[in-house]
DSSP file (Angstrom, degrees, kcal/mol; ACC not computed):
  #  RESIDUE AA STRUCTURE BP1 BP2  ACC     N-H-->O    O-->H-N    N-H-->O    O-->H-N    TCO  KAPPA ALPHA  PHI   PSI    X-CA   Y-CA   Z-CA
    1    1 A X              0   0    0      0, 0.0     2,-0.5     0, 0.0     3,-0.0   0.000 360.0 360.0 360.0 127.5  117.3   92.6  108.1
    2    2 A X     >  -     0   0    0      1,-0.2     4,-2.1     2,-0.0     0, 0.0  -0.673 360.0-161.3 -84.4 122.7  121.0   92.8  108.4
    3    3 A X  T  4 S+     0   0    0     -2,-0.5     5,-0.2     2,-0.2    -1,-0.2   0.691  93.6  58.9 -75.5 -16.4  122.3   94.6  111.4
    4    4 A X  T  4 S+     0   0    0      1,-0.1     3,-0.5     2,-0.1    -1,-0.2   0.915 112.3  37.7 -73.0 -43.2  125.7   95.1  109.6
    5    5 A X  T  4 S+     0   0    0      1,-0.3     2,-0.3    25,-0.0    -2,-0.2   0.834 130.7  32.1 -74.6 -32.6  124.0   96.9  106.7
    6    6 A X  S >< S-     0   0    0     -4,-2.1     3,-1.4    24,-0.1    -1,-0.3  -0.638  85.3-163.1-125.2  72.5  121.6   98.8  109.0
    7    7 A X  T 3  S-     0   0    0     -3,-0.5    20,-0.3    -2,-0.3    -3,-0.1  -0.309  72.7  -5.2 -63.5 135.1  123.5   99.3  112.4
    8    8 A X  T 3  S+     0   0    0     -5,-0.2    -1,-0.3     1,-0.1    20,-0.1   0.795  77.9 154.2  56.0  32.7  121.3  100.1  115.3
    9    9 A X  S <  S+     0   0    0     -3,-1.4     2,-0.4     1,-0.1    -1,-0.1   0.812  73.0  40.6 -61.6 -27.4  118.2  100.4  113.2
   10   10 A X  S    S-     0   0    0     17,-0.0     2,-1.6    18,-0.0     3,-0.2  -0.987  84.1-138.2-120.5 132.8  116.3   99.5  116.3
   11   11 A X    >   +     0   0    0     -2,-0.4     3,-1.2     1,-0.2    -2,-0.0  -0.609  32.8 168.2 -89.6  77.8  117.3  101.1  119.6
   12   12 A X  T 3  S+     0   0    0     -2,-1.6    -1,-0.2     1,-0.3     0, 0.0   0.820  73.7  49.3 -63.7 -33.2  116.9   97.9  121.7
   13   13 A X  T 3  S-     0   0    0     -3,-0.2    -1,-0.3     2,-0.1    -2,-0.1   0.455 103.4-128.6 -90.3   2.1  118.7   99.4  124.8
   14   14 A X    <   +     0   0    0     -3,-1.2    -2,-0.1     1,-0.2     2,-0.1   0.728  47.6 166.2  60.9  23.7  116.6  102.6  124.7
   15   15 A X        -     0   0    0      1,-0.1    -1,-0.2     2,-0.0    -2,-0.1  -0.415  30.6-158.9 -67.9 145.7  119.8  104.7  124.9
   16   16 A X        +     0   0    0     -2,-0.1     2,-0.3     4,-0.0    -1,-0.1   0.040  40.2 141.3-112.8  24.3  119.4  108.3  124.1
   17   17 A X     >  -     0   0    0      1,-0.1     4,-2.4     2,-0.0     3,-0.5  -0.520  54.8-132.9 -68.2 128.6  123.0  109.0  123.2
   18   18 A X  H  > S+     0   0    0     -2,-0.3     4,-2.4     1,-0.2     5,-0.2   0.857 103.3  53.5 -53.6 -41.1  123.0  111.4  120.2
   19   19 A X  H  > S+     0   0    0      1,-0.2     4,-2.1     2,-0.2    -1,-0.2   0.902 111.4  46.0 -63.2 -40.0  125.6  109.3  118.2
   20   20 A X  H  > S+     0   0    0     -3,-0.5     4,-2.5     2,-0.2    -2,-0.2   0.913 112.2  50.3 -68.1 -43.2  123.5  106.2  118.6
   21   21 A X  H  X S+     0   0    0     -4,-2.4     4,-2.4     2,-0.2    -2,-0.2   0.878 110.8  50.0 -64.0 -37.3  120.3  108.0  117.6
   22   22 A X  H  X S+     0   0    0     -4,-2.4     4,-2.5    -5,-0.2    -1,-0.2   0.922 111.1  48.5 -65.8 -43.8  121.9  109.5  114.6
   23   23 A X  H  X S+     0   0    0     -4,-2.1     4,-2.1     1,-0.2    -2,-0.2   0.897 111.5  51.0 -62.2 -40.1  123.2  106.1  113.5
   24   24 A X  H  X S+     0   0    0     -4,-2.5     4,-2.3     2,-0.2    -2,-0.2   0.928 110.8  47.6 -63.0 -46.6  119.7  104.6  114.0
   25   25 A X  H  X S+     0   0    0     -4,-2.4     4,-2.4     1,-0.2    -2,-0.2   0.917 111.4  50.4 -62.3 -44.0  118.1  107.4  111.9
   26   26 A X  H  X S+     0   0    0     -4,-2.5     4,-2.4     1,-0.2    -1,-0.2   0.892 110.5  50.3 -62.3 -39.1  120.6  107.0  109.1
   27   27 A X  H  X S+     0   0    0     -4,-2.1     4,-2.5   -20,-0.3    -1,-0.2   0.895 109.6  50.6 -65.2 -39.9  120.0  103.2  109.1
   28   28 A X  H  X S+     0   0    0     -4,-2.3     4,-2.1     2,-0.2    -2,-0.2   0.910 110.6  48.8 -65.5 -41.6  116.3  103.7  108.9
   29   29 A X  H  X S+     0   0    0     -4,-2.4     4,-2.3     2,-0.2    -2,-0.2   0.931 112.9  48.1 -61.8 -45.8  116.6  106.1  106.0
   30   30 A X  H  X S+     0   0    0     -4,-2.4     4,-2.3     1,-0.2    -2,-0.2   0.900 109.3  53.1 -62.8 -40.8  118.9  103.7  104.2
   31   31 A X  H  X S+     0   0    0     -4,-2.5     4,-1.1     1,-0.2    -1,-0.2   0.913 109.9  47.7 -61.4 -42.5  116.5  100.8  104.8
   32   32 A X  H  < S+     0   0    0     -4,-2.1     3,-0.4     1,-0.2     7,-0.3   0.907 110.8  51.1 -65.8 -41.0  113.6  102.7  103.3
   33   33 A X  H  < S+     0   0    0     -4,-2.3     3,-0.5     1,-0.2    -1,-0.2   0.875 111.9  47.6 -62.9 -36.0  115.7  103.7  100.3
   34   34 A X  H  < S+     0   0    0     -4,-2.3    -1,-0.2     1,-0.3    -2,-0.2   0.690 120.9  38.2 -75.9 -18.6  116.6  100.0   99.8
   35   35 A X    ><  +     0   0    0     -4,-1.1     3,-2.2    -3,-0.4     4,-0.3  -0.603  68.6 171.8-131.3  70.0  113.0   99.0  100.2
   36   36 A X  T >>  +     0   0    0     -3,-0.5     4,-1.0     1,-0.3     3,-0.9   0.661  68.3  76.9 -62.7 -16.5  111.0  101.7   98.4
   37   37 A X  H 3> S+     0   0    0      1,-0.2     4,-1.7     2,-0.2    -1,-0.3   0.790  83.4  68.5 -62.0 -24.4  107.7   99.8   98.7
   38   38 A X  H <> S+     0   0    0     -3,-2.2     4,-2.7    -6,-0.2     5,-0.3   0.893  94.9  54.8 -60.1 -39.6  107.7  101.0  102.3
   39   39 A X  H <> S+     0   0    0     -3,-0.9     4,-2.9    -4,-0.3     5,-0.4   0.895 105.5  51.7 -62.4 -39.7  107.1  104.5  101.1
   40   40 A X  H  X S+     0   0    0     -4,-1.0     4,-1.0     1,-0.2    -1,-0.2   0.879 112.6  46.3 -64.8 -36.2  104.0  103.5   99.1
   41   41 A X  H  < S+     0   0    0     -4,-1.7    -2,-0.2     2,-0.2    -1,-0.2   0.921 121.6  34.6 -71.5 -44.4  102.6  101.8  102.2
   42   42 A X  H  < S+     0   0    0     -4,-2.7    -2,-0.2     1,-0.2    -3,-0.2   0.809 123.9  40.0 -84.3 -30.0  103.3  104.7  104.6
   43   43 A X  H  < S-     0   0    0     -4,-2.9    -3,-0.2    -5,-0.3    -1,-0.2   0.618  93.7-148.0 -97.4 -13.2  102.7  107.7  102.3
   44   44 A X     <  -     0   0    0     -4,-1.0    -1,-0.2    -5,-0.4     2,-0.2  -0.383  53.5  -6.3  78.2-160.8   99.7  106.5  100.4
   45   45 A X        -     0   0    0     -2,-0.1     2,-1.0    -4,-0.1    -5,-0.0  -0.486  61.6-137.8 -75.8 134.3   99.1  107.4   96.8
   46   46 A X        +     0   0    0     -2,-0.2     3,-0.2     1,-0.2    -1,-0.1  -0.806  37.6 157.0 -92.5 102.4  101.4  109.9   95.2
   47   47 A X        +     0   0    0     -2,-1.0    -1,-0.2     1,-0.1    -2,-0.0   0.512  63.3  57.0-106.1  -6.3   99.0  112.2   93.2
   48   48 A X  S    S-     0   0    0      2,-0.1    -1,-0.1     0, 0.0     3,-0.1   0.213 110.6-104.2-112.7  15.3  101.1  115.4   92.9
   49   49 A X        +     0   0    0      1,-0.2     2,-0.5    -3,-0.2    -2,-0.0   0.669  62.9 161.2  74.0  15.5  104.2  114.1   91.3
   50   50 A X        -     0   0    0      1,-0.1     2,-1.1     4,-0.0    -1,-0.2  -0.596  35.1-142.6 -74.3 119.8  106.2  114.2   94.5
   51   51 A X     >  -     0   0    0     -2,-0.5     4,-2.3     1,-0.2     5,-0.2  -0.714  20.0-178.1 -88.7  97.1  109.2  112.0   94.1
   52   52 A X  H  > S+     0   0    0     -2,-1.1     4,-2.7     1,-0.2     5,-0.2   0.875  80.6  51.2 -66.0 -39.0  109.6  110.4   97.6
   53   53 A X  H  > S+     0   0    0      2,-0.2     4,-2.5     1,-0.2    -1,-0.2   0.933 111.1  48.3 -64.7 -44.8  112.7  108.5   96.7
   54   54 A X  H  > S+     0   0    0      2,-0.2     4,-2.0     1,-0.2    -2,-0.2   0.919 113.7  47.4 -60.7 -43.8  114.4  111.6   95.4
   55   55 A X  H  X S+     0   0    0     -4,-2.3     4,-2.1     2,-0.2    -2,-0.2   0.918 112.7  48.0 -65.2 -43.6  113.4  113.6   98.5
   56   56 A X  H  X S+     0   0    0     -4,-2.7     4,-2.6     1,-0.2    -1,-0.2   0.872 109.8  53.1 -66.4 -36.3  114.6  110.9  100.9
   57   57 A X  H  X S+     0   0    0     -4,-2.5     4,-2.7     2,-0.2    -1,-0.2   0.888 107.8  51.6 -63.8 -38.5  117.9  110.6   99.0
   58   58 A X  H  X S+     0   0    0     -4,-2.0     4,-2.3     2,-0.2    -2,-0.2   0.893 109.6  49.9 -64.1 -39.2  118.3  114.3   99.4
   59   59 A X  H  X S+     0   0    0     -4,-2.1     4,-2.7     2,-0.2     5,-0.3   0.936 111.4  48.9 -61.9 -46.7  117.7  113.9  103.1
   60   60 A X  H  X S+     0   0    0     -4,-2.6     4,-2.2     1,-0.2    -2,-0.2   0.925 111.3  48.7 -60.4 -46.1  120.3  111.1  103.3
   61   61 A X  H  X S+     0   0    0     -4,-2.7     4,-1.6     1,-0.2    -1,-0.2   0.912 112.7  49.3 -60.4 -42.3  122.9  113.2  101.4
   62   62 A X  H  X S+     0   0    0     -4,-2.3     4,-3.7     1,-0.2     5,-0.5   0.942 112.9  44.3 -64.1 -48.8  122.3  116.1  103.7
   63   63 A X  H  X S+     0   0    0     -4,-2.7     4,-1.5     1,-0.2    -1,-0.2   0.822 111.1  54.6 -70.9 -28.2  122.6  114.2  107.0
   64   64 A X  H  < S+     0   0    0     -4,-2.2    -1,-0.2    -5,-0.3    -2,-0.2   0.862 119.2  34.5 -69.0 -32.9  125.6  112.3  105.7
   65   65 A X  H  < S+     0   0    0     -4,-1.6    -2,-0.2    -5,-0.2    -3,-0.2   0.901 133.7  24.2 -84.5 -45.4  127.3  115.7  105.0
   66   66 A X  H  < S-     0   0    0     -4,-3.7    -3,-0.2     1,-0.2    -2,-0.2   0.655  94.6-139.1 -98.2 -19.2  125.9  117.9  107.8
   67   67 A X     <  -     0   0    0     -4,-1.5     2,-0.5    -5,-0.5    -1,-0.2  -0.367  35.7 -66.1  80.8-171.8  125.0  115.4  110.6
   68   68 A X        +     0   0    0     -2,-0.1     2,-0.4    -4,-0.1   -46,-0.1  -0.973  48.9 175.7-122.7 126.9  121.9  115.7  112.6
   69   69 A X        -     0   0    0     -2,-0.5     2,-0.5     0, 0.0    -2,-0.0  -0.988  12.1-159.8-126.8 139.2  121.2  118.6  115.0
   70   70 A X        +     0   0    0     -2,-0.4     3,-0.1     1,-0.1    -2,-0.0  -0.981  13.0 175.8-120.6 128.9  118.0  119.1  116.9
   71   71 A X        -     0   0    0     -2,-0.5     2,-0.3     1,-0.2    -1,-0.1   0.301  65.0 -11.6-113.0   6.5  117.2  122.5  118.3
   72   72 A X        -     0   0    0      2,-0.0     2,-0.3     0, 0.0    -1,-0.2  -0.964  52.3-167.9 173.4 170.5  113.8  121.9  119.7
   73   73 A X        -     0   0    0     -2,-0.3     2,-0.5    -3,-0.1    -3,-0.0  -0.979  27.2-109.7-167.8 168.6  110.8  119.7  120.0
   74   74 A X        -     0   0    0     -2,-0.3     2,-0.4     2,-0.0    -2,-0.0  -0.948  34.1-175.0-113.4 128.7  107.2  119.5  121.1
   75   75 A X        -     0   0    0     -2,-0.5     2,-0.4     2,-0.0    -2,-0.0  -0.983  11.5-170.4-130.4 133.4  106.4  117.4  124.1
   76   76 A X        +     0   0    0     -2,-0.4     2,-0.3     6,-0.0    -2,-0.0  -0.944  32.1 120.7-114.0 142.2  103.1  116.5  125.7
   77   77 A X        -     0   0    0     -2,-0.4     2,-0.1     4,-0.0    -2,-0.0  -0.984  60.2 -68.6 179.2 174.0  103.0  114.8  129.1
   78   78 A X     >  -     0   0    0     -2,-0.3     4,-2.4     1,-0.1     3,-0.4  -0.476  53.7-107.9 -75.6 152.1  102.0  114.6  132.7
   79   79 A X  H  > S+     0   0    0      1,-0.2     4,-2.4     2,-0.2     5,-0.2   0.880 119.2  50.5 -50.9 -44.7  103.6  117.1  135.0
   80   80 A X  H  > S+     0   0    0      1,-0.2     4,-2.0     2,-0.2    -1,-0.2   0.891 111.2  48.9 -63.5 -38.4  105.8  114.5  136.7
   81   81 A X  H  > S+     0   0    0     -3,-0.4     4,-2.3     2,-0.2    -1,-0.2   0.892 111.3  49.6 -67.4 -39.0  107.0  113.1  133.4
   82   82 A X  H  X S+     0   0    0     -4,-2.4     4,-2.4     2,-0.2    -2,-0.2   0.884 109.0  52.0 -68.0 -38.0  107.8  116.6  132.1
   83   83 A X  H  X S+     0   0    0     -4,-2.4     4,-0.9    -5,-0.2    -1,-0.2   0.918 110.4  48.8 -63.2 -42.8  109.8  117.4  135.3
   84   84 A X  H >< S+     0   0    0     -4,-2.0     3,-0.7     1,-0.2     4,-0.3   0.914 110.5  51.4 -61.8 -43.2  111.8  114.2  134.8
   85   85 A X  H >< S+     0   0    0     -4,-2.3     3,-1.8     1,-0.2    -2,-0.2   0.907 105.2  55.5 -60.3 -42.7  112.4  115.1  131.2
   86   86 A X  H 3< S+     0   0    0     -4,-2.4    -1,-0.2     1,-0.3    -2,-0.2   0.713  99.3  62.0 -65.6 -19.4  113.7  118.6  132.2
   87   87 A X  T << S+     0   0    0     -4,-0.9    -1,-0.3    -3,-0.7     2,-0.2   0.553  77.6 111.5 -82.3  -7.5  116.2  116.9  134.5
   88   88 A X  S X  S-     0   0    0     -3,-1.8     3,-1.8    -4,-0.3    -3,-0.0  -0.491  73.0-134.0 -67.4 133.0  117.8  115.2  131.5
   89   89 A X  T 3  S+     0   0    0      1,-0.3    -1,-0.1    -2,-0.2    -3,-0.0   0.685 102.4  62.3 -65.1 -18.1  121.3  116.7  130.9
   90   90 A X  T 3  S+     0   0    0      2,-0.0     2,-0.7     1,-0.0    -1,-0.3   0.573  84.7  87.3 -84.1  -8.7  120.6  117.1  127.1
   91   91 A X    <   +     0   0    0     -3,-1.8     3,-0.1    -6,-0.2    -1,-0.0  -0.825  51.7 177.5 -93.1 116.5  117.7  119.5  127.8
   92   92 A X        -     0   0    0     -2,-0.7     2,-0.3     1,-0.3    -1,-0.2   0.838  62.6 -15.4 -88.6 -36.2  119.1  123.0  128.0
   93   93 A X        -     0   0    0      2,-0.0     2,-0.3     0, 0.0    -1,-0.3  -0.979  55.5-148.5-160.5 167.2  115.8  124.9  128.4
   94   94 A X        -     0   0    0     -2,-0.3     2,-0.4    -3,-0.1    -3,-0.0  -0.990   2.7-156.1-144.0 150.6  112.1  124.6  128.1
   95   95 A X        -     0   0    0     -2,-0.3     2,-0.7     0, 0.0    -2,-0.0  -0.991  16.8-138.0-130.4 123.0  109.3  127.0  127.3
   96   96 A X        +     0   0    0     -2,-0.4     3,-0.1     1,-0.2    -2,-0.0  -0.720  30.1 166.7 -83.0 114.2  105.7  126.4  128.4
   97   97 A X        +     0   0    0     -2,-0.7     2,-0.4     1,-0.3    -1,-0.2   0.831  65.0   7.9 -96.1 -40.1  103.5  127.2  125.5
   98   98 A X        -     0   0    0      2,-0.0     2,-0.5     0, 0.0    -1,-0.3  -0.957  59.4-174.4-151.5 122.9  100.1  125.7  126.5
   99   99 A X        +     0   0    0     -2,-0.4     2,-0.4    -3,-0.1    -3,-0.0  -0.978   8.5 177.6-122.1 132.9   99.0  124.2  129.8
  100  100 A X        -     0   0    0     -2,-0.5     2,-0.4     0, 0.0    -2,-0.0  -0.990  29.1-120.9-133.6 141.7   95.6  122.6  130.2
  101  101 A X        -     0   0    0     -2,-0.4     2,-0.2     1,-0.1    -2,-0.0  -0.640  32.7-118.8 -79.0 135.1   94.1  120.8  133.2
  102  102 A X    >   -     0   0    0     -2,-0.4     3,-1.4     1,-0.1    -1,-0.1  -0.501  15.8-128.6 -72.7 143.6   93.1  117.2  132.5
  103  103 A X  T 3  S+     0   0    0      1,-0.3    -1,-0.1    -2,-0.2    -2,-0.0   0.867 108.3  33.1 -61.0 -36.6   89.5  116.6  132.9
  104  104 A X  T 3  S+     0   0    0      2,-0.0    -1,-0.3    -3,-0.0    -2,-0.0  -0.212  84.5 161.2-115.4  42.5   90.1  113.6  135.2
  105  105 A X    <         0   0    0     -3,-1.4    -4,-0.0     1,-0.1     0, 0.0  -0.318 360.0 360.0 -63.6 144.0   93.3  114.8  136.9
  106  106 A X              0   0    0     -2,-0.0    -1,-0.1     0, 0.0    -2,-0.0   0.441 360.0 360.0 -87.1 360.0   94.2  113.1  140.2
């Protein structure tokens, strides 16, 4: 796999810088488009006429034009891990939707 053709396809340094993550995602999309057999392996049998390559190409065109923005996500974790996450400067706010006590909590 060429790192020139697919820059930062793997985030070896575990950086969470948005520009790096966007470059990584774009490289992964391009790699899949260049290797369409990957879709058959990961998506299984296409029985409804869904054109995965066409859809992925539309995703690629959109992110190349619009960029990537994330406005939310779903996170599961231990309280200490969630507190650490909330201290990240890229997290603006959080909403607790569902809290459950672990059966074997310490």
